C-alpha positions as CSV (number, residue, x, y, z in Angstrom):
1,M,-1.0,-161.9,68.3
2,D,2.4,-161.3,70.0
3,K,5.2,-159.8,68.0
4,N,8.7,-160.9,68.6
5,I,10.8,-158.1,70.2
6,A,13.4,-158.3,67.4
7,D,10.8,-157.7,64.7
8,S,11.2,-154.0,64.7
9,P,14.4,-152.0,64.4
10,E,13.6,-150.0,67.6
11,N,13.3,-153.2,69.6
12,Y,16.5,-154.5,68.0
13,V,18.4,-151.5,69.2
14,N,16.9,-151.6,72.7
15,Y,17.4,-155.3,73.3
16,N,20.5,-156.2,71.4
17,P,23.6,-155.5,73.6
18,D,25.9,-155.9,70.7
19,Y,24.2,-153.3,68.6
20,N,26.2,-150.3,69.9
21,E,29.4,-152.2,69.4
22,E,28.4,-153.1,65.8
23,L,27.4,-149.5,65.2
24,E,30.6,-148.1,66.4
25,E,32.6,-150.6,64.4
26,N,30.6,-149.8,61.2
27,L,31.1,-146.0,61.8
28,Y,34.8,-146.6,62.3
29,L,35.0,-148.6,59.0
30,L,33.0,-145.9,57.2
31,A,35.4,-143.3,58.5
32,L,38.4,-145.4,57.3
33,Q,36.8,-145.9,53.9
34,K,36.3,-142.1,53.6
35,R,39.9,-141.5,54.6
36,L,41.1,-144.1,52.1
37,A,39.0,-142.5,49.3
38,L,40.4,-139.1,50.1
39,M,44.0,-140.4,50.1
40,K,43.5,-142.1,46.8
41,K,42.1,-138.8,45.4
42,D,45.0,-136.8,46.8
43,R,47.5,-139.4,45.4
44,K,45.9,-139.2,42.0
45,K,46.1,-135.4,42.0
46,A,49.8,-135.5,43.1
47,E,50.6,-137.9,40.3
48,Q,48.9,-135.7,37.8
49,D,50.7,-132.6,39.2
50,T,54.0,-134.6,38.9
51,I,53.3,-135.3,35.2
52,L,52.4,-131.7,34.6
53,L,55.6,-130.4,36.3
54,K,57.7,-132.9,34.4
55,N,56.3,-131.8,31.1
56,R,56.8,-128.1,32.0
57,L,60.4,-128.8,33.0
58,N,61.0,-130.6,29.6
59,L,59.6,-127.6,27.8
60,L,61.8,-125.2,29.7
61,K,64.9,-127.4,29.1
62,G,64.0,-127.3,25.4
63,E,63.8,-123.5,25.4
64,E,67.1,-123.3,27.3
65,D,68.7,-125.6,24.7
66,K,67.4,-123.4,21.9
67,V,68.9,-120.2,23.5
68,I,72.2,-121.9,24.1
69,R,72.4,-123.1,20.5
70,Y,71.4,-119.6,19.3
71,F,74.2,-117.9,21.3
72,K,76.7,-120.5,20.2
73,M,75.9,-119.9,16.6
74,K,76.0,-116.2,17.1
75,L,79.4,-116.5,18.8
76,I,80.7,-118.6,15.9
77,I,79.3,-116.1,13.3
78,D,80.8,-113.2,15.2
79,M,84.2,-114.9,15.4
80,E,84.2,-115.7,11.7
81,K,83.3,-112.0,10.9
82,S,86.1,-110.8,13.1
83,R,88.5,-113.1,11.4
84,S,87.4,-112.0,8.0
85,N,87.7,-108.3,8.9
86,T,91.3,-108.7,10.0
């Protein structure tokens, strides 16, 4: 009983001249897929960081507005007190 040379993977590697080329191409595609996955992950993280920073800036702007309103009211009250004292 003779076996065909291409029946086993070892024989396929040894006798198929295109095998190395296919292997290199597959490894290259795997590397590209890995890079793409990492880039997607990094992009998602950057988008989440952007949302977080935007929310933080909005909170700080709100705090700044509160302080400005407080000092405006304080200034108005102080001006009214000084007017009433004269």
